[in-house]
N, C-alpha and C positions, 0 to 999 in steps of 0.2 A: 580209227574209234573202239571203245570197248567192245565185246560181244557182248555183256554178263548184263541181263533183260529177266527179270521177271517179269510176267505179262503185268498193265495197269490195271488197278481197283475196278475201277468201272467195267473194263475189255473184261476182266476175268470174272464178272458177275455177270455179263451178258451170254457167256461163253457157257456156262454154268445153266443160266435159264435156257439157251437155245437147245442145249445137248439134251434137258431133262423133257422139251416138250417134241422132237424129233425124234424119242424113244417113242413119244406114245402115240403121234399123228404124221413122223414117217419126217422124209427131207421134205422142204417148202423153200422155193427160193424167190418165195417173198416173205418168210416168217421174219419179223426182225422185234430184236428187240431195246424199243427205247427206254434207256437206262438214264435215270435222275439221280444223283447226288443230295440226300435227304439235310436241312438247315436244323431240324426237329429229332432227338435222336429216339423221342417214340416212335419215328416213326420208322427207325431202322438206320442203314448206313446209305444204303440206295435203298430204291424204288422205279419199277418196273410196272408198263400197263400193257404187256403182252396179252395177257389173257382177256383184254378188253376190247383187242387190237384184233384176235385172230379168231375171236369167239363170231363177231360179227362179220367176220368172212364165211366161216363156217355152221352162220345159222344155229350154235353153240352160247347158252348161258353162260354169261364171262365169271360168272363167280362160283360157277362148278369147275369150269376149266381152272384155273386160279388153283382152287381146292384141288384139283387131280395134279396140279405143277407143281404142288409148293409137296404134297404127299412122296410123290416120285422122287426130287429133292431131297426129303426126309430119308429116301431110305440109299442112296447112291452120295450126297456130300458129304465128304470130309468133315468130320469135327473140327478138324484145325481150323477151317474153312470159317463156317457159317454155325456160330451161335443158337442162330432160329432163324425159320422163315417163315413170315404170316399173312394170313390174307386180312384184306382191308376192306371196308363199303363196296362198290359193286363190283370188284372185281380187281383191285393195285394189288400186286404183291409185294410187301416188304423184306430185306433180306438187311439182317443184322450178321456182319462181320466177326471173327474174333480177332480178341488183339495180335493173336498169333501170324495172321493174314494180312491185318494192318501194317504190323512191325517189318512183313517180310518186304515192302517194298520200299523201305528204305536203307536194304541191301544195295540194293542197282546205282539207287544217288551218292552214295558214299567210293561205289568202285567208279563211277562215271563224271561224275563231279563238273566240271568245267564243259565236259561231253554230253549229262545231262538237258534232254530235251531237243537234241538233236535227234534230224530222222529221214530217212531216204527217200518219204515220196515223190522228189522232183525227179532221181536216178540220175543225175548230175545234166539233166537237161537244161538250153541257155533259154534264159530269158532277162530277157530286158525291162530295165523299171526306167521310163524317162519322168521328171520330175524340175519341178523350178519354171524353167526353161524360160526365164524373163528377160523380154526383151533388153538389150546391154544402151538403154534409155536414161539410166538416172538407180542410185544405189536400193539398195534390196531393203522391201520397209517389212513389218510385222507380218504381213498378209504374207509375201513371200516364205519366211520363216514357218509359217504353219505349213505349208504345202514342203517346203526341205524338209523340215522332221519329221512328216510325214512320210515322204516318200526314199528318204534313208531307212528309217525303222522297217516301213515294208520290205525294202532289197533286204535286208538284215533278217527277218522274220525266212522268207523264200530261202536263204542261205542257212538257213538252222534246218528248213524241210527239204536239204538235200538240191537245191540246182544250182546252177553254176551261173551264177549274175552281174550281170554286166548292167553299172550305173552309167545314165548319160545326161547329159544337160543340151536342148538346141536351141540355138538362138538366129531370132530374127538378126541380121544385119542389110539388109535390105527394103529400100521401098521407103514408103512418106515420111515415117516416124524417124528414121533414120536420115533422111536429110534433113529435117525439122531439127533435130540434136546438131546435125553438125554445123549448120547455122547457128545456132542456139549457142554452140561453142565458139563460133568466129564471134560472136558480138562481144563477147566474155573477155575473146585474147587482145580486142579493140581496147577495151575501156583500161586494159594496163597500160594505154598510151595518152589515157586523157581524152580518147573520144567516145563519144555517144553515138549510139545506134540503137534500132527499135529489134526486139526480140520479136521474133514473127510470132502471128495467131496462132497459136496451140503450139508453140516453143515452150522451150524448157527452163521453167523461172529461177531453177532451186539454184541456191548458192554454190551448191557442192562442182560446175563446171569452173568456179574460177581457180581452184587451185592445181586444176589439171592445162588451163592456159596461162598458168604462171610457169608451169614449167615446159613450155614451149619456146621455141628456139626464138629469137628476136629477129631473126634474119627474115621471118615470115611476114615482117610486116610489111616492106617493101616490096615483095613477090604478090601480096593478097591486099589491096588498100579494100576491093571490091569480096562482095562474093560471088566469082565467077565458079563456075563448072570445074576449074582447076583447082579454086578454096575447099570446092563444096568435096572433093574427090578426096586432098589432106586432111580437112578438118574431120570431114567423116570416119579415116580410116583411124584417127588420135584417137580419135571419141570414140570406138569403138575397143579400142584397143586398151586405152586406160580404165571402163566403165567395165572390162570387162576383168584387167587384174583387180576391182576393186571389189567386185562380184565376187572372184573365185577366192581373196584374202576373209570378204565374211566369211564365206561358205566355209574355210577354214576353221575359222573362228569357234562358229557354230558345230565342228565336227564331222562336216559333214564334206567328201571328194568325189569325184567322177570318175568314170572309166575313159573318157571321150566325150568331149564338145563337139556338136556338130554345127555348121555351117550353113543354114538358107545359102548363102551367095554360092554356094559349090552347087547345089542342085540346078540351078540355074546355067551354072558355066559348065557343068556336065553333060548336058541336055535333057537332065533327068525329069524334067516338071514336062514341057514336050512329051518327052516318051509315054509318062504318065498317061498326058491325054489321049494318046495313041495307043495303050492296053483297052482302056475304057471305051474306047469308041469301038476295036476290035469285037470289043463284047456284050456289045450293043448295050451298053450302058448308059449313053446318050441322046442326045436330041439337042437340035437349033429351036430356036424360036426367038424374037425380036432382036435379030443380029447376035447374040448369043449363044453361047451354048451349054447348056444344062446336063447337070449330071441324072440322074431316071432314080430317086432317092425313095422316094414313096412308093415303087413298086418291089423295091427291095427292103422295105422295113423301117426306112427313113422317114424324118418326121415332115418334111417337104421336100420339091425338089431344089436344086440350089444349082448359084452359078459358078461354071467350073473356069471358062475364058468370058470375060465382060466385051460387049456391043467394041472397043475399039480395042479389041484385041490383049487387054494385059489380064493373066489369068488371077484368080480369085486364092485367100490365103485358105480355099478349102481345096482347091486341085496340088497347090503347091505341099500341103499337108498330107495328102493322098503319095503326091510322088516319097516323099520323106518317110512313109509308113509304107511302100511299094521295096524303098533302099532297105531298110530293115527286114524285110523278108528276102531279100538277095542277101545279107551277109546272114543268114543261118539260124535268126533266132528259133526258137520252138514256140516261142510265147513271148508276150509284150505288152506290161501295163502301162499306161500312163495316167500321170496323177497332175489333176486337172481341177479348177475350180466349176461350182457348179453352174456357173452362168453359161456357160458352152456345152448346154446340153444337147442344141440342133444341132449343131454341128458336130458332139460326136454319134450322135444319129444318122451323118447321112455319111460322118466316116466307115462305120460299120456295114450299110451300106453300099458302100462304094469294096470293100471287102468282099461281099458276099457276091458283088458283080464279077469281080477277077477273082469265087472262088474258092479265098482263103479259108479253113475251117473258121469257123465262127467264136469258137473259144482261143482263138491268136489270139485280138486284140480284148482286152477290157482297160475301163475307166474305173478307178479309184478318186470319187469326186470328193469335194471340201467344200463345204462354206465359208465363208469369211470371219476375219479373227478381228476386233475391234480392240483398244485400251482402253482400260478403266483404271482411273482413278479419283478417290473421294468420293465415288459411289458416281462418275460422272463419265461418260463416254467423252473420248477425244475426238477431235472430227480431223480430219486428214487429209491432203491431197496430192500426192504425187506430182502433179503437173506445175500448181502452184507453190509446190516447191515447202509447200503444210504438212509433216510428217516428222516421224519418230521414224531411224533406220532400222533396222536390224542390229549394226553393228552397237549402234547406240544403248540396245535394251542388251544386247551380251556384253558390255564392259561396263554394264550397271553391275548386270543380275548373274554375271555369271552362265559358261555353257551349260552346266547341267539345268539348273533351275529354267533356265525357257527354253528347254526341247523336253523336262518334263511336262509344263504348262501346254504347251504346243499339242502335246501328244495326250493330251488327259480328258480332252472330252471327244465322241464320235466323231469322226470326219465328215457327217450329215449335219449335224447340230453346229449354230453359229457360235463361236465360242470369244467371250469375254474374257480378256486377258486383263487378270487385276491386280494391279502393279502394286495396291497394298497389302497383299496377300504374297505377291513374291518377294518382295522386299525384307517379307517379317524374316529375323533370323531365329522363330524361335521353332518347335515343333509344332507350332500350326501349319505352318508350310509344308505341304504334305512333299515336295522333293525332296524337304530337307529330314523329316520323318523317315524316310524309304530309307536314305543313307545314310543317317543313323544307325538305324538298324542291322547294317553291316558295320559300322564302327562299334556297335555295340556286343553285339557275339563276339567280333575279336578282339577287346578287352577284357571278356572271359577269360579264351585261347593266353591269355597273356597274363593272368592272373593263375590259370591254371597249370600255367608251363607246358610243357612238353609237346610243343607248339608240331613239330614232324610225326607223333603219333599216327600208326594206321589204326583207324575208326572201323576197320569194314568185320573184324572179326570180333565185333563188342560184343556182350551181350546184350540182347533190346528188352528179354523180355521186363526188366521192371518198368517199363515204358507203359504203363497202364492209366493215367491218371485223363478224365477226358479232354481235357487243354493239348494234350501230349497225341493222342488218337487224331482228332481232329487237325493239328499241325500235321501230322502226316500224311494225310487223306489233302490237306491242302497243296502240301510238296508232287502228290502225286496225281495231281490237277494239273501239272505245270506244262507239261509238252501238249497234254489239249490247249494247252489257254495257247501257246505258240503257233497250231495249227492253226485252229479257231481264229486266232489274231490274226493269219497270213490269207488267210481262203474267204475272210470273208472282210478281208482288207477295213480293217478295224483296229488296228492295233493299241486304241483308248482299254480293248480287255488286257494288255499286257500292264499298261500303267496303273489301274485297278486293282489286277491281282496283287499288283507290289503293295500297295497301300494296305490292301487287305491281311496279307502275309503280313507285315512291318506290324501292322496293327492286335495281330492274332499273338506275335511274339512276344511284345512289349506287354500283351496284358498274363502270356502266360509267367514272364521272368518276374513281373511286378506281384506274381501269385506261389512262384513255384523254385525255391533255391537250385540251384546248377551244384555247385559244389556243396556238397554235403560231406557229414560224418562216415555215410555207408557209400563204401569205392565204387560197387557194383550200379549203384543209382548213379552215383555222379558220371561212372564210363558211359552210361546208354543215355543220359541227358546230355553230357558233349557231342555221343556223336548226333542223335539228334539234331544239334545249333550245329555241328559239322554240316552236318547235310543243309539245314536251311540257310546258311551262310554261301553254299553253295550256289542252289535258286537263288538264293537274293543277288548275287556278283553275278550268273548270269543274265535273269532277267534285266538287273542295272546295263551288263554288257551290250545286252538288244536295244535296248532304248537308248543306246551308246551314251551313259551316264557312267561317274569314274565309281567305283567303288571303297571308298575310306578306310584304312587302319584305323584313322585316329583324325577326328574332326576338333 
């Protein structure tokens, strides 16, 4: 990774403010500069409320402290960096940067390009992101698609922060739902020979089992005229194998892959579920009541005490999940992020309580929670049911719209908000489609460079001083924000911020290009503007890479 890096503009401003404060009032561990980039130029490029915050701690007048700070900065800062620093209102400080300081951030982008935005906050620590983890009982739906994209983009964001990330899919291949799937497949298999049997109550009605049944060997007909225990084992194995293969293929179409697929059955066979219970009992984290064994969840911050082992001796899903997370810890992950639906809140709180009982660090396990997704067409929400076989598969959506559009729309809203996937807008081939609009920014810049010629030019030594138009300086400040957006999107489990950033950046570029010519008779001006566009293209490409979308040269 290139070592060249000018301080980001926001960090530079914060550093200068804190230096002035410490010169006047000494070193303070609590002193912090809350720096905000302004949208309105009359308030400067950045503002800070440090005088108001620190004055309240020391019993000072905030405006007087702000004036004191600005006077100190006026005698110490470089005229190359700040055009002026003003006090506003009751103590806000507005800072106006010089074009030269803003232009300087462009050089690091031009040097780093594909690495611009990468950081070393993770210090190569091992992070596991577990997501999708849908039971292999049917094709992936659009709801699974949202989690798949959310988990995949989060994993990539943390890779950009310097973590060693492992993606994992955990699938349930045990229990009643799998038995129902096996019997449903057996019914579909017997139908191939003209027989009629009832799919069990709560079984799986979808036609997706028919192709699997048709692919099974004909000699099974004589072996399994009835659905007995031997038939259950054979048809369960075939159902799991086939559904897992279909799920894998669907995810690959979406650009999602996993380092590891983890089987729940392996936990049972290895005795890890029983071992997990013993560890909880040794830690005084359980009690018996009504013939069942309970987790002391409330005592350790959980929503409510929950059953670990039923009165008939069968473990609950919670105990199996605890065993799974103990296995994760034993595999040496420094941190784990589980991507789950918002309907699992109670289970998540109990899992966190179990981790506390086992004395795991409280920040070892985190949950990235998301709401559900609905398909909307013609202004109406489509009704779907996986069990009844009425649903639009993720594969159908990808085949119709393409990977990139599906990914962008799935990530475009904050995870905590319900997502209405607008099919009409997603189908639009115009620039009204936000996914197309973002990709077009990269295409348009590439076409400018084809027209300019000299595609292999090194732009790092170009004179950037002609870049003085307000739109140019705003574009540079937007590019400077990219590493902060990457960090915030990852740490806040908010990858929609990256999608919003890409859209805003594309709008700014298109507006700039429609107003200002890049290729002009002024060679110096053209060179500077091409350098700006080269940096812009790099950031757009990096953004699309994190989002898992292509950056086309032509459309």
